[in-house]
N, C-alpha and C positions, 0 to 999 in steps of 0.2 A: 727391962734389960738395962744394965748399967753401961757406962762407957767401956769401950774395948781398949785394952793395953796391948799394942803391937810393937814389940821391940822398944818399949819406953815411950811410944807415941800414943797419946790418947785419941781415939776416934769415936765419932758419934755412933750410937747403936744402929742407925740406919745402914751403916756399912756392913754389919753382920747380917742384917735382914736381906740386903741386896745380894750378898754372896750366897746365902742359902736359897734365895729365890732364883738366882742364876742356875744353880745346880738343878733345882726342880724343873725350871723352864726348859733346860736343855734335854733332860730326860723325857719330859712330856712332849716336846717338839719332835724328838726322834720317834716316839711312839705314834704320834699323830701322822708323821710322814710314812711310817710303816703301814698304818691302816688306810692310807690314801686320802686322808682328810683334806689335805691342801689342794687337791684337784677340784673339790667342791666349793672352795672359798674364792670369792671374787678378788679380794685384795689381801694376799697372804701377809704382807708386811704390817698392814693395819691390824689384822687379827693377832699377829705375834705381839705387837705392842700392847694391845688390849689384854692379851693373856698374861703377859709379864706384869702389867699393872694390877690385874686381878689377883695374881699369886702374891705379889708384894703386899697388897692391902690385906689379904687373908692372913699372911704371916704376922704382919704388924698387929692386927686385931686379935690374933690367937694369943 
């Protein structure tokens, strides 16, 4: 992925990956909440951070 041009400002490609990951993460987080997954998790914030990292790494490697 090349640099992003946003209103004449060049941004690193990671900005686009993070934006796409955020959308996927919010959708997946809502789905998991609907399924009741968070009641079975000991530390939800830690699992959310790990999930975001996994999604970001997956998009970058894809």
